[in-house]
VMD Tcl script that builds the backbone (N, CA, C; Angstrom):
set m [mol new atoms 351]
animate dup $m
set s [atomselect $m all]
$s set {name element resname resid chain x y z} {
  {N N UNK 1 A -26.745 33.966 22.293}
  {CA C UNK 1 A -27.995 34.458 22.843}
  {C C UNK 1 A -29.090 33.432 22.556}
  {N N UNK 2 A -29.935 33.200 23.538}
  {CA C UNK 2 A -31.070 32.294 23.364}
  {C C UNK 2 A -32.341 33.109 23.221}
  {N N UNK 3 A -33.227 32.643 22.360}
  {CA C UNK 3 A -34.420 33.406 22.010}
  {C C UNK 3 A -35.674 32.593 22.258}
  {N N UNK 4 A -36.717 33.264 22.725}
  {CA C UNK 4 A -38.004 32.622 22.992}
  {C C UNK 4 A -39.100 33.476 22.369}
  {N N UNK 5 A -39.736 32.937 21.339}
  {CA C UNK 5 A -40.803 33.665 20.662}
  {C C UNK 5 A -42.167 33.277 21.221}
  {N N UNK 6 A -43.078 34.233 21.199}
  {CA C UNK 6 A -44.441 33.967 21.667}
  {C C UNK 6 A -45.387 34.976 21.024}
  {N N UNK 7 A -46.680 34.757 21.244}
  {CA C UNK 7 A -47.670 35.711 20.770}
  {C C UNK 7 A -48.481 35.267 19.579}
  {N N UNK 8 A -48.161 34.108 19.038}
  {CA C UNK 8 A -48.927 33.615 17.907}
  {C C UNK 8 A -50.334 33.209 18.316}
  {N N UNK 9 A -51.150 32.916 17.317}
  {CA C UNK 9 A -52.517 32.499 17.602}
  {C C UNK 9 A -53.354 32.474 16.346}
  {N N UNK 10 A -54.654 32.339 16.573}
  {CA C UNK 10 A -55.623 32.319 15.475}
  {C C UNK 10 A -56.343 33.657 15.430}
  {N N UNK 11 A -56.382 34.260 14.250}
  {CA C UNK 11 A -57.013 35.563 14.098}
  {C C UNK 11 A -57.730 35.600 12.750}
  {N N UNK 12 A -58.774 36.390 12.678}
  {CA C UNK 12 A -59.482 36.541 11.410}
  {C C UNK 12 A -58.734 37.501 10.493}
  {N N UNK 13 A -58.959 37.341 9.222}
  {CA C UNK 13 A -58.364 38.251 8.253}
  {C C UNK 13 A -58.725 39.691 8.605}
  {N N UNK 14 A -57.738 40.559 8.505}
  {CA C UNK 14 A -57.924 41.956 8.876}
  {C C UNK 14 A -57.562 42.249 10.315}
  {N N UNK 15 A -57.344 41.215 11.083}
  {CA C UNK 15 A -57.008 41.384 12.493}
  {C C UNK 15 A -55.531 41.658 12.717}
  {N N UNK 16 A -55.170 41.713 13.999}
  {CA C UNK 16 A -53.800 42.044 14.388}
  {C C UNK 16 A -53.275 41.068 15.428}
  {N N UNK 17 A -51.970 40.909 15.429}
  {CA C UNK 17 A -51.270 40.157 16.466}
  {C C UNK 17 A -49.935 40.842 16.712}
  {N N UNK 18 A -49.425 40.681 17.923}
  {CA C UNK 18 A -48.076 41.153 18.218}
  {C C UNK 18 A -47.247 39.979 18.721}
  {N N UNK 19 A -46.185 39.692 18.021}
  {CA C UNK 19 A -45.257 38.655 18.438}
  {C C UNK 19 A -44.159 39.271 19.289}
  {N N UNK 20 A -43.704 38.505 20.257}
  {CA C UNK 20 A -42.604 38.931 21.120}
  {C C UNK 20 A -41.471 37.918 21.027}
  {N N UNK 21 A -40.273 38.394 21.226}
  {CA C UNK 21 A -39.093 37.537 21.225}
  {C C UNK 21 A -38.207 37.988 22.377}
  {N N UNK 22 A -38.162 37.174 23.416}
  {CA C UNK 22 A -37.368 37.502 24.598}
  {C C UNK 22 A -36.007 36.825 24.476}
  {N N UNK 23 A -34.954 37.586 24.693}
  {CA C UNK 23 A -33.593 37.067 24.575}
  {C C UNK 23 A -32.948 36.944 25.948}
  {N N UNK 24 A -32.136 35.931 26.096}
  {CA C UNK 24 A -31.376 35.773 27.325}
  {C C UNK 24 A -29.991 36.378 27.134}
  {N N UNK 25 A -29.370 36.786 28.198}
  {CA C UNK 25 A -28.020 37.314 28.110}
  {C C UNK 25 A -27.974 38.820 27.941}
  {N N UNK 26 A -26.835 39.380 28.265}
  {CA C UNK 26 A -26.677 40.832 28.234}
  {C C UNK 26 A -26.251 41.355 26.874}
  {N N UNK 27 A -25.994 40.433 25.927}
  {CA C UNK 27 A -25.459 40.873 24.645}
  {C C UNK 27 A -26.536 41.151 23.615}
  {N N UNK 28 A -27.813 41.001 23.979}
  {CA C UNK 28 A -28.891 41.186 23.014}
  {C C UNK 28 A -28.781 42.534 22.327}
  {N N UNK 29 A -28.410 43.560 23.081}
  {CA C UNK 29 A -28.388 44.899 22.527}
  {C C UNK 29 A -27.289 45.085 21.482}
  {N N UNK 30 A -26.395 44.120 21.377}
  {CA C UNK 30 A -25.333 44.217 20.376}
  {C C UNK 30 A -25.668 43.434 19.104}
  {N N UNK 31 A -26.824 42.777 19.085}
  {CA C UNK 31 A -27.223 41.957 17.950}
  {C C UNK 31 A -28.323 42.620 17.130}
  {N N UNK 32 A -28.253 42.435 15.837}
  {CA C UNK 32 A -29.413 42.712 15.000}
  {C C UNK 32 A -30.435 41.605 15.252}
  {N N UNK 33 A -31.692 41.900 14.943}
  {CA C UNK 33 A -32.737 40.926 15.172}
  {C C UNK 33 A -33.637 40.832 13.951}
  {N N UNK 34 A -34.151 39.653 13.734}
  {CA C UNK 34 A -35.017 39.485 12.570}
  {C C UNK 34 A -36.167 38.545 12.848}
  {N N UNK 35 A -37.144 38.608 11.966}
  {CA C UNK 35 A -38.274 37.679 11.992}
  {C C UNK 35 A -38.360 36.986 10.628}
  {N N UNK 36 A -38.605 35.713 10.683}
  {CA C UNK 36 A -38.774 34.897 9.487}
  {C C UNK 36 A -40.047 34.078 9.652}
  {N N UNK 37 A -40.534 33.518 8.565}
  {CA C UNK 37 A -41.713 32.663 8.666}
  {C C UNK 37 A -41.608 31.521 7.673}
  {N N UNK 38 A -42.313 30.449 8.009}
  {CA C UNK 38 A -42.338 29.285 7.135}
  {C C UNK 38 A -43.748 28.729 7.102}
  {N N UNK 39 A -44.336 28.752 5.920}
  {CA C UNK 39 A -45.665 28.199 5.703}
  {C C UNK 39 A -45.542 26.731 5.319}
  {N N UNK 40 A -46.583 25.950 5.536}
  {CA C UNK 40 A -46.534 24.527 5.179}
  {C C UNK 40 A -46.163 24.317 3.716}
  {N N UNK 41 A -45.182 23.467 3.498}
  {CA C UNK 41 A -44.766 23.152 2.137}
  {C C UNK 41 A -43.916 24.202 1.462}
  {N N UNK 42 A -43.560 25.247 2.195}
  {CA C UNK 42 A -42.752 26.326 1.616}
  {C C UNK 42 A -41.458 26.500 2.384}
  {N N UNK 43 A -40.527 27.172 1.756}
  {CA C UNK 43 A -39.262 27.459 2.421}
  {C C UNK 43 A -39.429 28.633 3.387}
  {N N UNK 44 A -38.542 28.679 4.353}
  {CA C UNK 44 A -38.545 29.803 5.284}
  {C C UNK 44 A -38.215 31.089 4.533}
  {N N UNK 45 A -38.925 32.153 4.869}
  {CA C UNK 45 A -38.696 33.419 4.187}
  {C C UNK 45 A -38.503 34.553 5.184}
  {N N UNK 46 A -37.773 35.544 4.737}
  {CA C UNK 46 A -37.513 36.735 5.535}
  {C C UNK 46 A -38.782 37.561 5.666}
  {N N UNK 47 A -38.996 38.116 6.856}
  {CA C UNK 47 A -40.141 38.989 7.096}
  {C C UNK 47 A -39.682 40.416 7.404}
  {N N UNK 48 A -38.811 40.550 8.394}
  {CA C UNK 48 A -38.367 41.884 8.803}
  {C C UNK 48 A -37.088 41.760 9.617}
  {N N UNK 49 A -36.317 42.858 9.658}
  {CA C UNK 49 A -35.096 42.897 10.456}
  {C C UNK 49 A -34.909 44.287 11.027}
  {N N UNK 50 A -34.181 44.352 12.133}
  {CA C UNK 50 A -33.917 45.627 12.805}
  {C C UNK 50 A -32.486 45.615 13.306}
  {N N UNK 51 A -31.827 46.754 13.217}
  {CA C UNK 51 A -30.446 46.850 13.657}
  {C C UNK 51 A -30.352 46.794 15.175}
  {N N UNK 52 A -29.136 46.675 15.695}
  {CA C UNK 52 A -28.958 46.527 17.142}
  {C C UNK 52 A -29.481 47.748 17.905}
  {N N UNK 53 A -29.394 48.898 17.274}
  {CA C UNK 53 A -29.846 50.123 17.940}
  {C C UNK 53 A -31.326 50.404 17.701}
  {N N UNK 54 A -31.886 49.733 16.700}
  {CA C UNK 54 A -33.272 50.007 16.327}
  {C C UNK 54 A -33.399 51.095 15.287}
  {N N UNK 55 A -32.276 51.670 14.872}
  {CA C UNK 55 A -32.328 52.781 13.943}
  {C C UNK 55 A -32.575 52.392 12.499}
  {N N UNK 56 A -32.235 51.183 12.141}
  {CA C UNK 56 A -32.447 50.701 10.776}
  {C C UNK 56 A -33.411 49.527 10.782}
  {N N UNK 57 A -34.318 49.521 9.824}
  {CA C UNK 57 A -35.298 48.445 9.703}
  {C C UNK 57 A -35.454 48.075 8.236}
  {N N UNK 58 A -35.776 46.837 8.006}
  {CA C UNK 58 A -36.075 46.402 6.643}
  {C C UNK 58 A -37.234 45.411 6.677}
  {N N UNK 59 A -37.986 45.375 5.583}
  {CA C UNK 59 A -39.174 44.540 5.521}
  {C C UNK 59 A -39.263 43.830 4.172}
  {N N UNK 60 A -39.859 42.671 4.195}
  {CA C UNK 60 A -40.227 42.013 2.956}
  {C C UNK 60 A -41.334 42.828 2.290}
  {N N UNK 61 A -41.349 42.834 0.987}
  {CA C UNK 61 A -42.353 43.603 0.256}
  {C C UNK 61 A -43.764 43.166 0.640}
  {N N UNK 62 A -43.920 41.889 0.902}
  {CA C UNK 62 A -45.252 41.348 1.179}
  {C C UNK 62 A -45.847 41.839 2.497}
  {N N UNK 63 A -45.016 42.359 3.388}
  {CA C UNK 63 A -45.532 42.800 4.693}
  {C C UNK 63 A -45.329 44.291 4.929}
  {N N UNK 64 A -44.623 44.955 4.044}
  {CA C UNK 64 A -44.328 46.373 4.239}
  {C C UNK 64 A -45.618 47.176 4.295}
  {N N UNK 65 A -45.699 48.026 5.303}
  {CA C UNK 65 A -46.904 48.827 5.492}
  {C C UNK 65 A -47.928 48.174 6.398}
  {N N UNK 66 A -47.765 46.895 6.660}
  {CA C UNK 66 A -48.695 46.179 7.541}
  {C C UNK 66 A -48.008 45.721 8.826}
  {N N UNK 67 A -46.742 45.346 8.735}
  {CA C UNK 67 A -45.996 44.844 9.884}
  {C C UNK 67 A -44.992 45.903 10.338}
  {N N UNK 68 A -44.730 45.919 11.644}
  {CA C UNK 68 A -43.739 46.828 12.207}
  {C C UNK 68 A -42.844 46.056 13.173}
  {N N UNK 69 A -41.546 46.130 12.927}
  {CA C UNK 69 A -40.584 45.496 13.828}
  {C C UNK 69 A -40.046 46.549 14.792}
  {N N UNK 70 A -39.832 46.138 16.030}
  {CA C UNK 70 A -39.287 47.057 17.025}
  {C C UNK 70 A -38.531 46.244 18.075}
  {N N UNK 71 A -37.854 46.950 18.964}
  {CA C UNK 71 A -37.117 46.255 20.004}
  {C C UNK 71 A -37.013 47.141 21.236}
  {N N UNK 72 A -36.882 46.504 22.375}
  {CA C UNK 72 A -36.697 47.164 23.671}
  {C C UNK 72 A -35.453 46.551 24.288}
  {N N UNK 73 A -34.310 47.186 24.059}
  {CA C UNK 73 A -33.052 46.601 24.527}
  {C C UNK 73 A -32.971 46.554 26.057}
  {N N UNK 74 A -33.631 47.458 26.719}
  {CA C UNK 74 A -33.601 47.458 28.188}
  {C C UNK 74 A -34.243 46.192 28.747}
  {N N UNK 75 A -35.181 45.630 27.996}
  {CA C UNK 75 A -35.878 44.430 28.446}
  {C C UNK 75 A -35.560 43.208 27.589}
  {N N UNK 76 A -34.519 43.323 26.764}
  {CA C UNK 76 A -34.064 42.179 25.951}
  {C C UNK 76 A -35.201 41.564 25.136}
  {N N UNK 77 A -36.038 42.406 24.570}
  {CA C UNK 77 A -37.209 41.899 23.858}
  {C C UNK 77 A -37.355 42.570 22.501}
  {N N UNK 78 A -37.703 41.752 21.522}
  {CA C UNK 78 A -38.036 42.251 20.198}
  {C C UNK 78 A -39.495 41.982 19.902}
  {N N UNK 79 A -40.059 42.755 18.995}
  {CA C UNK 79 A -41.482 42.640 18.701}
  {C C UNK 79 A -41.720 42.657 17.189}
  {N N UNK 80 A -42.834 42.051 16.820}
  {CA C UNK 80 A -43.330 42.166 15.459}
  {C C UNK 80 A -44.824 42.443 15.551}
  {N N UNK 81 A -45.211 43.684 15.285}
  {CA C UNK 81 A -46.618 44.052 15.266}
  {C C UNK 81 A -47.162 43.764 13.877}
  {N N UNK 82 A -48.192 42.948 13.818}
  {CA C UNK 82 A -48.758 42.531 12.534}
  {C C UNK 82 A -50.200 43.011 12.444}
  {N N UNK 83 A -50.448 43.907 11.501}
  {CA C UNK 83 A -51.795 44.442 11.283}
  {C C UNK 83 A -52.309 44.022 9.913}
  {N N UNK 84 A -53.592 44.174 9.727}
  {CA C UNK 84 A -54.232 43.843 8.437}
  {C C UNK 84 A -53.805 42.455 7.954}
  {N N UNK 85 A -53.875 41.508 8.847}
  {CA C UNK 85 A -53.402 40.161 8.524}
  {C C UNK 85 A -54.234 39.521 7.427}
  {N N UNK 86 A -53.553 38.739 6.608}
  {CA C UNK 86 A -54.172 38.036 5.488}
  {C C UNK 86 A -53.987 36.526 5.665}
  {N N UNK 87 A -54.841 35.735 5.054}
  {CA C UNK 87 A -54.659 34.282 5.154}
  {C C UNK 87 A -53.270 33.826 4.695}
  {N N UNK 88 A -52.696 34.526 3.738}
  {CA C UNK 88 A -51.360 34.136 3.257}
  {C C UNK 88 A -50.249 34.465 4.258}
  {N N UNK 89 A -50.583 35.138 5.344}
  {CA C UNK 89 A -49.609 35.358 6.421}
  {C C UNK 89 A -49.523 34.158 7.355}
  {N N UNK 90 A -50.389 33.178 7.170}
  {CA C UNK 90 A -50.368 31.981 8.003}
  {C C UNK 90 A -49.037 31.255 7.862}
  {N N UNK 91 A -48.379 31.026 8.983}
  {CA C UNK 91 A -47.063 30.390 8.986}
  {C C UNK 91 A -46.590 30.225 10.423}
  {N N UNK 92 A -45.505 29.499 10.564}
  {CA C UNK 92 A -44.772 29.504 11.826}
  {C C UNK 92 A -43.756 30.640 11.740}
  {N N UNK 93 A -43.770 31.512 12.730}
  {CA C UNK 93 A -42.884 32.665 12.751}
  {C C UNK 93 A -41.729 32.421 13.714}
  {N N UNK 94 A -40.532 32.757 13.247}
  {CA C UNK 94 A -39.319 32.564 14.030}
  {C C UNK 94 A -38.609 33.888 14.231}
  {N N UNK 95 A -38.065 34.102 15.416}
  {CA C UNK 95 A -37.197 35.249 15.615}
  {C C UNK 95 A -35.749 34.770 15.576}
  {N N UNK 96 A -34.866 35.684 15.215}
  {CA C UNK 96 A -33.458 35.356 15.072}
  {C C UNK 96 A -32.611 36.556 15.472}
  {N N UNK 97 A -31.374 36.286 15.841}
  {CA C UNK 97 A -30.439 37.347 16.208}
  {C C UNK 97 A -29.084 37.056 15.571}
  {N N UNK 98 A -28.360 38.123 15.267}
  {CA C UNK 98 A -27.069 37.928 14.632}
  {C C UNK 98 A -26.278 39.211 14.549}
  {N N UNK 99 A -25.078 39.136 14.000}
  {CA C UNK 99 A -24.193 40.303 13.957}
  {C C UNK 99 A -24.627 41.400 12.987}
  {N N UNK 100 A -25.402 41.043 11.985}
  {CA C UNK 100 A -25.891 42.047 11.042}
  {C C UNK 100 A -27.345 41.762 10.690}
  {N N UNK 101 A -27.970 42.670 9.975}
  {CA C UNK 101 A -29.373 42.504 9.588}
  {C C UNK 101 A -29.555 41.475 8.484}
  {N N UNK 102 A -28.461 40.939 7.996}
  {CA C UNK 102 A -28.573 39.913 6.962}
  {C C UNK 102 A -27.836 38.636 7.332}
  {N N UNK 103 A -27.368 38.560 8.548}
  {CA C UNK 103 A -26.656 37.373 9.008}
  {C C UNK 103 A -27.123 37.019 10.403}
  {N N UNK 104 A -27.816 35.886 10.518}
  {CA C UNK 104 A -28.398 35.492 11.796}
  {C C UNK 104 A -27.815 34.162 12.245}
  {N N UNK 105 A -27.397 34.112 13.510}
  {CA C UNK 105 A -26.706 32.946 14.042}
  {C C UNK 105 A -27.469 32.251 15.162}
  {N N UNK 106 A -28.452 32.929 15.725}
  {CA C UNK 106 A -29.239 32.346 16.812}
  {C C UNK 106 A -30.704 32.390 16.421}
  {N N UNK 107 A -31.391 31.285 16.710}
  {CA C UNK 107 A -32.790 31.170 16.304}
  {C C UNK 107 A -33.640 30.727 17.493}
  {N N UNK 108 A -34.828 31.283 17.585}
  {CA C UNK 108 A -35.774 30.840 18.593}
  {C C UNK 108 A -36.676 29.759 18.037}
  {N N UNK 109 A -37.471 29.189 18.907}
  {CA C UNK 109 A -38.462 28.224 18.435}
  {C C UNK 109 A -39.584 29.012 17.766}
  {N N UNK 110 A -40.362 28.403 16.974}
  {CA C UNK 110 A -41.388 29.120 16.239}
  {C C UNK 110 A -42.666 29.324 17.031}
  {N N UNK 111 A -43.456 30.269 16.575}
  {CA C UNK 111 A -44.786 30.478 17.122}
  {C C UNK 111 A -45.764 30.508 15.957}
  {N N UNK 112 A -46.847 29.758 16.085}
  {CA C UNK 112 A -47.779 29.588 14.975}
  {C C UNK 112 A -48.724 30.776 14.869}
  {N N UNK 113 A -48.846 31.293 13.658}
  {CA C UNK 113 A -49.826 32.328 13.351}
  {C C UNK 113 A -50.761 31.771 12.286}
  {N N UNK 114 A -52.043 31.767 12.581}
  {CA C UNK 114 A -53.040 31.276 11.640}
  {C C UNK 114 A -54.071 32.369 11.392}
  {N N UNK 115 A -54.256 32.730 10.134}
  {CA C UNK 115 A -55.206 33.771 9.761}
  {C C UNK 115 A -56.335 33.132 8.961}
  {N N UNK 116 A -57.521 33.216 9.496}
  {CA C UNK 116 A -58.673 32.614 8.825}
  {C C UNK 116 A -59.354 33.631 7.909}
  {N N UNK 117 A -59.925 33.142 6.832}
  {CA C UNK 117 A -60.582 34.038 5.867}
  {C C UNK 117 A -62.053 34.237 6.196}
}
mol reanalyze $m
mol bondsrecalc $m
mol representation Tube
mol addrep $m
């Protein structure tokens, strides 16, 4: 499956953004999906994941309660709604797909999110 992420941008602290990840192919609905991020000078870190059906979700502690992951299998699209953004959320965000919520084999290009203080 090929993935295309979009929706990043510049936002003030406390603001919101919604990232989208459009997948190609008919198998998207059989894959778990996840979001990761990488800040300058730091390693890539897990943000959130969702099962193929959307019934199970997991979040990094740093974003729990502020971010919401979701998916629309009919339209081969995954989302990451980000609220109450903080400057430390600034990073390049990547979407990924894979057989489980902890194993990802396909990665999209990143989308930059910048949160100003």
